[in-house]
Every structure is written in C-alpha cells, then in structure tokens.
N, CA, C and O atoms as CSV, one atom per row, in Angstrom:
chain,resi,resn,atom,element,x,y,z
A,1,UNK,N,N,-25.098,186.238,-8.150
A,1,UNK,CA,C,-26.487,186.160,-8.518
A,1,UNK,C,C,-26.576,185.830,-9.997
A,1,UNK,O,O,-25.805,186.341,-10.809
A,2,UNK,N,N,-27.525,184.973,-10.335
A,2,UNK,CA,C,-27.741,184.588,-11.727
A,2,UNK,C,C,-29.023,185.233,-12.235
A,2,UNK,O,O,-29.986,185.400,-11.486
A,3,UNK,N,N,-29.025,185.583,-13.482
A,3,UNK,CA,C,-30.232,186.099,-14.126
A,3,UNK,C,C,-30.553,185.188,-15.291
A,3,UNK,O,O,-29.683,184.858,-16.098
A,4,UNK,N,N,-31.808,184.786,-15.372
A,4,UNK,CA,C,-32.212,183.858,-16.411
A,4,UNK,C,C,-33.731,183.902,-16.495
A,4,UNK,O,O,-34.402,184.365,-15.573
A,5,UNK,N,N,-34.259,183.421,-17.599
A,5,UNK,CA,C,-35.696,183.214,-17.692
A,5,UNK,C,C,-35.973,181.885,-17.010
A,5,UNK,O,O,-35.662,180.819,-17.543
A,6,UNK,N,N,-36.554,181.963,-15.842
A,6,UNK,CA,C,-36.783,180.760,-15.048
A,6,UNK,C,C,-38.272,180.447,-15.058
A,6,UNK,O,O,-39.084,181.288,-14.673
A,7,UNK,N,N,-38.639,179.243,-15.494
A,7,UNK,CA,C,-40.066,178.892,-15.497
A,7,UNK,C,C,-40.610,178.822,-14.072
A,7,UNK,O,O,-39.884,178.527,-13.123
A,8,UNK,N,N,-41.894,179.097,-13.950
A,8,UNK,CA,C,-42.535,179.064,-12.629
A,8,UNK,C,C,-42.375,177.704,-11.956
A,8,UNK,O,O,-42.357,177.618,-10.728
A,9,UNK,N,N,-42.258,176.644,-12.749
A,9,UNK,CA,C,-42.098,175.310,-12.160
A,9,UNK,C,C,-40.766,175.165,-11.419
A,9,UNK,O,O,-40.599,174.243,-10.622
A,10,UNK,N,N,-39.824,176.068,-11.678
A,10,UNK,CA,C,-38.528,176.042,-10.998
A,10,UNK,C,C,-38.460,177.034,-9.832
A,10,UNK,O,O,-37.391,177.263,-9.266
A,11,UNK,N,N,-39.600,177.614,-9.482
A,11,UNK,CA,C,-39.669,178.601,-8.402
A,11,UNK,C,C,-40.489,178.028,-7.251
A,11,UNK,O,O,-41.509,177.372,-7.463
A,12,UNK,N,N,-40.033,178.283,-6.048
A,12,UNK,CA,C,-40.771,177.918,-4.848
A,12,UNK,C,C,-40.666,179.088,-3.874
A,12,UNK,O,O,-39.897,180.020,-4.106
A,13,UNK,N,N,-41.418,179.047,-2.810
A,13,UNK,CA,C,-41.378,180.107,-1.800
A,13,UNK,C,C,-40.888,179.519,-0.486
A,13,UNK,O,O,-41.418,178.519,-0.001
A,14,UNK,N,N,-39.873,180.152,0.078
A,14,UNK,CA,C,-39.311,179.736,1.360
A,14,UNK,C,C,-39.302,180.953,2.272
A,14,UNK,O,O,-38.652,181.955,1.976
A,15,UNK,N,N,-40.019,180.863,3.369
A,15,UNK,CA,C,-40.116,181.973,4.327
A,15,UNK,C,C,-40.496,183.271,3.627
A,15,UNK,O,O,-39.958,184.333,3.940
A,16,UNK,N,N,-41.419,183.184,2.683
A,16,UNK,CA,C,-41.924,184.365,1.994
A,16,UNK,C,C,-41.067,184.852,0.843
A,16,UNK,O,O,-41.428,185.833,0.192
A,17,UNK,N,N,-39.947,184.203,0.568
A,17,UNK,CA,C,-39.060,184.612,-0.521
A,17,UNK,C,C,-39.189,183.644,-1.691
A,17,UNK,O,O,-39.245,182.430,-1.498
A,18,UNK,N,N,-39.235,184.186,-2.899
A,18,UNK,CA,C,-39.260,183.344,-4.095
A,18,UNK,C,C,-37.822,182.937,-4.421
A,18,UNK,O,O,-36.949,183.780,-4.625
A,19,UNK,N,N,-37.610,181.659,-4.463
A,19,UNK,CA,C,-36.279,181.113,-4.740
A,19,UNK,C,C,-36.414,179.956,-5.726
A,19,UNK,O,O,-37.511,179.446,-5.948
A,20,UNK,N,N,-35.299,179.550,-6.313
A,20,UNK,CA,C,-35.355,178.391,-7.196
A,20,UNK,C,C,-35.498,177.115,-6.366
A,20,UNK,O,O,-35.079,177.048,-5.211
A,21,UNK,N,N,-36.105,176.107,-6.996
A,21,UNK,CA,C,-36.265,174.805,-6.349
A,21,UNK,C,C,-34.878,174.196,-6.114
A,21,UNK,O,O,-33.909,174.588,-6.764
A,22,UNK,N,N,-34.786,173.258,-5.203
A,22,UNK,CA,C,-33.485,172.635,-4.957
A,22,UNK,C,C,-32.840,172.038,-6.211
A,22,UNK,O,O,-31.644,172.226,-6.431
A,23,UNK,N,N,-33.616,171.318,-7.041
A,23,UNK,CA,C,-32.999,170.719,-8.227
A,23,UNK,C,C,-32.526,171.802,-9.188
A,23,UNK,O,O,-31.462,171.654,-9.790
A,24,UNK,N,N,-33.271,172.871,-9.348
A,24,UNK,CA,C,-32.842,173.950,-10.248
A,24,UNK,C,C,-31.583,174.619,-9.698
A,24,UNK,O,O,-30.683,174.969,-10.461
A,25,UNK,N,N,-31.516,174.796,-8.396
A,25,UNK,CA,C,-30.325,175.388,-7.784
A,25,UNK,C,C,-29.098,174.539,-8.077
A,25,UNK,O,O,-28.046,175.066,-8.437
A,26,UNK,N,N,-29.231,173.225,-7.923
A,26,UNK,CA,C,-28.102,172.321,-8.184
A,26,UNK,C,C,-27.695,172.404,-9.660
A,26,UNK,O,O,-26.505,172.443,-9.972
A,27,UNK,N,N,-28.668,172.429,-10.555
A,27,UNK,CA,C,-28.364,172.540,-11.987
A,27,UNK,C,C,-27.614,173.841,-12.272
A,27,UNK,O,O,-26.652,173.852,-13.040
A,28,UNK,N,N,-28.057,174.931,-11.655
A,28,UNK,CA,C,-27.438,176.231,-11.908
A,28,UNK,C,C,-26.015,176.348,-11.362
A,28,UNK,O,O,-25.170,177.000,-11.975
A,29,UNK,N,N,-25.747,175.726,-10.219
A,29,UNK,CA,C,-24.402,175.840,-9.635
A,29,UNK,C,C,-23.437,174.787,-10.154
A,29,UNK,O,O,-22.227,174.917,-9.968
A,30,UNK,N,N,-23.950,173.747,-10.800
A,30,UNK,CA,C,-23.114,172.629,-11.235
A,30,UNK,C,C,-21.875,173.039,-12.039
A,30,UNK,O,O,-20.796,172.506,-11.784
A,31,UNK,N,N,-21.988,173.972,-13.007
A,31,UNK,CA,C,-20.794,174.320,-13.783
A,31,UNK,C,C,-19.663,174.950,-12.953
A,31,UNK,O,O,-18.516,174.999,-13.397
A,32,UNK,N,N,-19.991,175.423,-11.762
A,32,UNK,CA,C,-18.991,176.053,-10.896
A,32,UNK,C,C,-18.351,175.071,-9.919
A,32,UNK,O,O,-17.449,175.443,-9.169
A,33,UNK,N,N,-18.810,173.820,-9.921
A,33,UNK,CA,C,-18.391,172.837,-8.925
A,33,UNK,C,C,-17.499,171.754,-9.515
A,33,UNK,O,O,-17.750,171.288,-10.627
A,34,UNK,N,N,-16.456,171.345,-8.786
A,34,UNK,CA,C,-15.740,170.132,-9.179
A,34,UNK,C,C,-16.684,168.935,-8.993
A,34,UNK,O,O,-17.544,168.962,-8.113
A,35,UNK,N,N,-16.534,167.909,-9.797
A,35,UNK,CA,C,-17.435,166.746,-9.769
A,35,UNK,C,C,-17.604,166.149,-8.363
A,35,UNK,O,O,-18.737,165.873,-7.969
A,36,UNK,N,N,-16.530,165.938,-7.592
A,36,UNK,CA,C,-16.731,165.349,-6.257
A,36,UNK,C,C,-17.583,166.229,-5.343
A,36,UNK,O,O,-18.379,165.719,-4.554
A,37,UNK,N,N,-17.418,167.544,-5.447
A,37,UNK,CA,C,-18.220,168.458,-4.625
A,37,UNK,C,C,-19.679,168.436,-5.073
A,37,UNK,O,O,-20.580,168.455,-4.235
A,38,UNK,N,N,-19.920,168.397,-6.372
A,38,UNK,CA,C,-21.287,168.317,-6.884
A,38,UNK,C,C,-21.953,167.031,-6.402
A,38,UNK,O,O,-23.113,167.054,-5.991
A,39,UNK,N,N,-21.244,165.926,-6.446
A,39,UNK,CA,C,-21.785,164.658,-5.956
A,39,UNK,C,C,-22.104,164.742,-4.468
A,39,UNK,O,O,-23.129,164.227,-4.023
A,40,UNK,N,N,-21.237,165.386,-3.704
A,40,UNK,CA,C,-21.481,165.549,-2.264
A,40,UNK,C,C,-22.738,166.379,-2.019
A,40,UNK,O,O,-23.549,166.040,-1.158
A,41,UNK,N,N,-22.901,167.462,-2.773
A,41,UNK,CA,C,-24.078,168.318,-2.630
A,41,UNK,C,C,-25.339,167.538,-2.987
A,41,UNK,O,O,-26.333,167.604,-2.264
A,42,UNK,N,N,-25.304,166.812,-4.079
A,42,UNK,CA,C,-26.475,166.025,-4.491
A,42,UNK,C,C,-26.806,164.973,-3.432
A,42,UNK,O,O,-27.972,164.791,-3.083
A,43,UNK,N,N,-25.796,164.286,-2.925
A,43,UNK,CA,C,-26.008,163.282,-1.872
A,43,UNK,C,C,-26.679,163.938,-0.660
A,43,UNK,O,O,-27.623,163.388,-0.092
A,44,UNK,N,N,-26.183,165.120,-0.271
A,44,UNK,CA,C,-26.747,165.845,0.869
A,44,UNK,C,C,-28.208,166.219,0.599
A,44,UNK,O,O,-29.061,166.032,1.466
A,45,UNK,N,N,-28.506,166.749,-0.598
A,45,UNK,CA,C,-29.881,167.126,-0.938
A,45,UNK,C,C,-30.795,165.911,-0.916
A,45,UNK,O,O,-31.920,165.991,-0.422
A,46,UNK,N,N,-30.321,164.780,-1.451
A,46,UNK,CA,C,-31.119,163.560,-1.440
A,46,UNK,C,C,-31.347,163.076,-0.010
A,46,UNK,O,O,-32.467,162.714,0.350
A,47,UNK,N,N,-30.304,163.068,0.797
A,47,UNK,CA,C,-30.413,162.617,2.185
A,47,UNK,C,C,-31.384,163.478,2.983
A,47,UNK,O,O,-32.086,162.979,3.864
A,48,UNK,N,N,-31.423,164.773,2.674
A,48,UNK,CA,C,-32.307,165.706,3.377
A,48,UNK,C,C,-33.709,165.734,2.786
A,48,UNK,O,O,-34.579,166.443,3.293
A,49,UNK,N,N,-33.939,164.973,1.724
A,49,UNK,CA,C,-35.267,164.901,1.115
A,49,UNK,C,C,-35.661,166.152,0.353
A,49,UNK,O,O,-36.848,166.434,0.193
A,50,UNK,N,N,-34.674,166.907,-0.119
A,50,UNK,CA,C,-34.993,168.142,-0.839
A,50,UNK,C,C,-35.526,167.874,-2.234
A,50,UNK,O,O,-36.275,168.685,-2.779
A,51,UNK,N,N,-35.152,166.757,-2.810
A,51,UNK,CA,C,-35.780,166.266,-4.042
A,51,UNK,C,C,-35.476,164.785,-4.165
A,51,UNK,O,O,-34.402,164.334,-3.768
A,52,UNK,N,N,-36.424,164.018,-4.718
A,52,UNK,CA,C,-36.153,162.605,-4.982
A,52,UNK,C,C,-35.439,162.454,-6.326
A,52,UNK,O,O,-35.520,163.335,-7.183
A,53,UNK,N,N,-34.755,161.353,-6.498
A,53,UNK,CA,C,-34.025,161.079,-7.737
A,53,UNK,C,C,-34.955,161.167,-8.944
A,53,UNK,O,O,-34.588,161.729,-9.976
A,54,UNK,N,N,-36.150,160.616,-8.812
A,54,UNK,CA,C,-37.095,160.611,-9.935
A,54,UNK,C,C,-37.431,162.037,-10.375
A,54,UNK,O,O,-37.502,162.317,-11.571
A,55,UNK,N,N,-37.637,162.934,-9.413
A,55,UNK,CA,C,-37.945,164.333,-9.724
A,55,UNK,C,C,-36.769,164.985,-10.451
A,55,UNK,O,O,-36.959,165.760,-11.387
A,56,UNK,N,N,-35.564,164.665,-10.013
A,56,UNK,CA,C,-34.376,165.228,-10.654
A,56,UNK,C,C,-34.303,164.798,-12.119
A,56,UNK,O,O,-34.097,165.629,-13.003
A,57,UNK,N,N,-34.470,163.512,-12.370
A,57,UNK,CA,C,-34.396,163.033,-13.756
A,57,UNK,C,C,-35.540,163.583,-14.608
A,57,UNK,O,O,-35.350,163.873,-15.789
A,58,UNK,N,N,-36.718,163.727,-14.017
A,58,UNK,CA,C,-37.840,164.316,-14.755
A,58,UNK,C,C,-37.502,165.733,-15.181
A,58,UNK,O,O,-37.751,166.113,-16.326
A,59,UNK,N,N,-36.939,166.517,-14.278
A,59,UNK,CA,C,-36.582,167.897,-14.632
A,59,UNK,C,C,-35.456,167.909,-15.655
A,59,UNK,O,O,-35.492,168.704,-16.594
A,60,UNK,N,N,-34.474,167.062,-15.498
A,60,UNK,CA,C,-33.350,167.013,-16.431
A,60,UNK,C,C,-33.786,166.601,-17.836
A,60,UNK,O,O,-33.130,166.954,-18.816
A,61,UNK,N,N,-34.878,165.865,-17.939
A,61,UNK,CA,C,-35.377,165.415,-19.233
A,61,UNK,C,C,-36.203,166.473,-19.970
A,61,UNK,O,O,-36.580,166.261,-21.122
A,62,UNK,N,N,-36.486,167.591,-19.332
A,62,UNK,CA,C,-37.284,168.642,-19.975
A,62,UNK,C,C,-36.480,169.306,-21.095
A,62,UNK,O,O,-35.265,169.464,-20.974
A,63,UNK,N,N,-37.152,169.695,-22.187
A,63,UNK,CA,C,-36.446,170.265,-23.343
A,63,UNK,C,C,-35.562,171.468,-23.032
A,63,UNK,O,O,-34.506,171.627,-23.645
A,64,UNK,N,N,-35.975,172.319,-22.090
A,64,UNK,CA,C,-35.172,173.512,-21.804
A,64,UNK,C,C,-33.852,173.197,-21.110
A,64,UNK,O,O,-33.000,174.076,-20.978
A,65,UNK,N,N,-33.672,171.964,-20.669
A,65,UNK,CA,C,-32.420,171.571,-20.018
A,65,UNK,C,C,-31.402,171.013,-21.007
A,65,UNK,O,O,-30.238,170.832,-20.651
A,66,UNK,N,N,-31.816,170.740,-22.231
A,66,UNK,CA,C,-30.948,170.073,-23.216
A,66,UNK,C,C,-29.637,170.807,-23.455
A,66,UNK,O,O,-28.603,170.166,-23.639
A,67,UNK,N,N,-29.654,172.122,-23.457
A,67,UNK,CA,C,-28.449,172.891,-23.765
A,67,UNK,C,C,-27.697,173.354,-22.519
A,67,UNK,O,O,-26.672,174.026,-22.637
A,68,UNK,N,N,-28.178,173.013,-21.350
A,68,UNK,CA,C,-27.536,173.478,-20.115
A,68,UNK,C,C,-26.420,172.534,-19.684
A,68,UNK,O,O,-26.651,171.350,-19.438
A,69,UNK,N,N,-25.233,173.063,-19.597
A,69,UNK,CA,C,-24.092,172.259,-19.135
A,69,UNK,C,C,-24.366,171.702,-17.741
A,69,UNK,O,O,-24.033,170.553,-17.453
A,70,UNK,N,N,-24.971,172.513,-16.881
A,70,UNK,CA,C,-25.261,172.070,-15.526
A,70,UNK,C,C,-26.165,170.863,-15.479
A,70,UNK,O,O,-26.008,170.003,-14.612
A,71,UNK,N,N,-27.114,170.784,-16.404
A,71,UNK,CA,C,-28.030,169.647,-16.435
A,71,UNK,C,C,-27.271,168.371,-16.768
A,71,UNK,O,O,-27.511,167.325,-16.164
A,72,UNK,N,N,-26.367,168.455,-17.718
A,72,UNK,CA,C,-25.575,167.272,-18.083
A,72,UNK,C,C,-24.666,166.850,-16.928
A,72,UNK,O,O,-24.471,165.661,-16.681
A,73,UNK,N,N,-24.120,167.834,-16.233
A,73,UNK,CA,C,-23.241,167.538,-15.108
A,73,UNK,C,C,-24.026,166.894,-13.957
A,73,UNK,O,O,-23.545,165.956,-13.320
A,74,UNK,N,N,-25.233,167.402,-13.697
A,74,UNK,CA,C,-26.060,166.839,-12.621
A,74,UNK,C,C,-26.479,165.418,-12.978
A,74,UNK,O,O,-26.476,164.541,-12.114
A,75,UNK,N,N,-26.841,165.176,-14.238
A,75,UNK,CA,C,-27.211,163.817,-14.661
A,75,UNK,C,C,-26.050,162.849,-14.397
A,75,UNK,O,O,-26.256,161.755,-13.872
A,76,UNK,N,N,-24.859,163.250,-14.755
A,76,UNK,CA,C,-23.686,162.413,-14.542
A,76,UNK,C,C,-23.435,162.190,-13.043
A,76,UNK,O,O,-23.157,161.072,-12.611
A,77,UNK,N,N,-23.538,163.257,-12.272
A,77,UNK,CA,C,-23.306,163.159,-10.828
A,77,UNK,C,C,-24.364,162.287,-10.158
A,77,UNK,O,O,-24.048,161.511,-9.257
A,78,UNK,N,N,-25.623,162.412,-10.594
A,78,UNK,CA,C,-26.678,161.557,-10.043
A,78,UNK,C,C,-26.375,160.090,-10.317
A,78,UNK,O,O,-26.584,159.237,-9.455
A,79,UNK,N,N,-25.885,159.800,-11.513
A,79,UNK,CA,C,-25.505,158.422,-11.840
A,79,UNK,C,C,-24.416,157.921,-10.923
A,79,UNK,O,O,-24.470,156.782,-10.457
A,80,UNK,N,N,-23.425,158.757,-10.657
A,80,UNK,CA,C,-22.326,158.371,-9.771
A,80,UNK,C,C,-22.819,158.168,-8.341
A,80,UNK,O,O,-22.397,157.232,-7.662
A,81,UNK,N,N,-23.707,159.043,-7.885
A,81,UNK,CA,C,-24.245,158.919,-6.525
A,81,UNK,C,C,-25.064,157.644,-6.406
A,81,UNK,O,O,-24.930,156.911,-5.427
A,82,UNK,N,N,-25.905,157.374,-7.388
A,82,UNK,CA,C,-26.710,156.150,-7.353
A,82,UNK,C,C,-25.813,154.912,-7.376
A,82,UNK,O,O,-26.067,153.945,-6.658
A,83,UNK,N,N,-24.769,154.943,-8.199
A,83,UNK,CA,C,-23.856,153.818,-8.287
A,83,UNK,C,C,-23.160,153.593,-6.944
A,83,UNK,O,O,-23.067,152.455,-6.484
A,84,UNK,N,N,-22.673,154.656,-6.314
A,84,UNK,CA,C,-21.961,154.496,-5.043
A,84,UNK,C,C,-22.910,154.022,-3.946
A,84,UNK,O,O,-22.512,153.253,-3.071
A,85,UNK,N,N,-24.147,154.472,-3.988
A,85,UNK,CA,C,-25.120,154.014,-2.987
A,85,UNK,C,C,-25.460,152.545,-3.189
A,85,UNK,O,O,-25.618,151.812,-2.213
A,86,UNK,N,N,-25.576,152.105,-4.428
A,86,UNK,CA,C,-25.912,150.707,-4.670
A,86,UNK,C,C,-24.765,149.795,-4.239
A,86,UNK,O,O,-24.998,148.661,-3.822
A,87,UNK,N,N,-23.528,150.287,-4.337
A,87,UNK,CA,C,-22.382,149.471,-3.912
A,87,UNK,C,C,-22.250,149.430,-2.405
A,87,UNK,O,O,-21.812,148.422,-1.851
A,88,UNK,N,N,-22.625,150.520,-1.722
A,88,UNK,CA,C,-22.466,150.535,-0.272
A,88,UNK,C,C,-23.665,149.937,0.454
A,88,UNK,O,O,-23.543,149.520,1.605
A,89,UNK,N,N,-24.830,149.889,-0.208
A,89,UNK,CA,C,-26.047,149.321,0.390
A,89,UNK,C,C,-26.724,148.393,-0.597
A,89,UNK,O,O,-27.734,148.765,-1.194
A,90,UNK,N,N,-26.187,147.182,-0.784
A,90,UNK,CA,C,-26.726,146.296,-1.809
A,90,UNK,C,C,-28.195,145.914,-1.608
A,90,UNK,O,O,-28.862,145.535,-2.570
A,91,UNK,N,N,-28.711,146.004,-0.377
A,91,UNK,CA,C,-30.088,145.646,-0.139
A,91,UNK,C,C,-31.048,146.813,-0.351
A,91,UNK,O,O,-32.264,146.618,-0.353
A,92,UNK,N,N,-30.525,148.008,-0.525
A,92,UNK,CA,C,-31.364,149.189,-0.749
A,92,UNK,C,C,-31.914,149.149,-2.174
A,92,UNK,O,O,-31.154,148.975,-3.126
A,93,UNK,N,N,-33.233,149.307,-2.325
A,93,UNK,CA,C,-33.785,149.289,-3.684
A,93,UNK,C,C,-33.322,150.501,-4.464
A,93,UNK,O,O,-33.251,151.607,-3.927
A,94,UNK,N,N,-33.006,150.291,-5.738
A,94,UNK,CA,C,-32.618,151.409,-6.582
A,94,UNK,C,C,-33.832,151.885,-7.354
A,94,UNK,O,O,-34.719,151.097,-7.682
A,95,UNK,N,N,-33.870,153.198,-7.647
A,95,UNK,CA,C,-35.012,153.793,-8.362
A,95,UNK,C,C,-34.588,154.244,-9.716
A,95,UNK,O,O,-35.402,154.771,-10.474
C-alpha cells in the first residue's frame, strides 16, 4: 500500500471504493516494474480503454508529476508503445 497526498483528480470510485485512476496507478507502480512489463501494462490499459494516450500525457505534464520517477518512466514507456504500434499498424492514425 502506498501513502501519498493524492489530488482528487487522481481518485475515482469503483464499486463504491475510492481508488486511484488507472493512469495514476500506472505512474505509482512504474518504479517497481521492469520496462518491458511496464510497456505491457500500458498496452493492456490502452487496449482496454482505461485511459487514452492524450489523457496520460496531460496528466504527466502536470507540475506535481515533474519530480516523480514513475511519471518519467511512464512517459518513456508510452513513447515505446506508440512507436511499436506505429510500426506494426502503419495505417493506424497516431495521436
């Protein structure tokens, strides 16, 4: 379990429980993950529609993320996921 000052914008309710949003969860667990596993998790979250790429980058650009190692790791992993998707699906529009 992690303890932190979490802004309300990073909180959602699932089945009556207050939990962090999917993008915040990925940011928080990123420092514990090897890069390939983080990329796999991000790919899975994107495929399941848990957050769009644009939402992820918007959150990563917020000032409170500047000092978070997880935010930098997620930004890098998102770049790798987008790159691999563009190579495997050249006709898919990139965002």
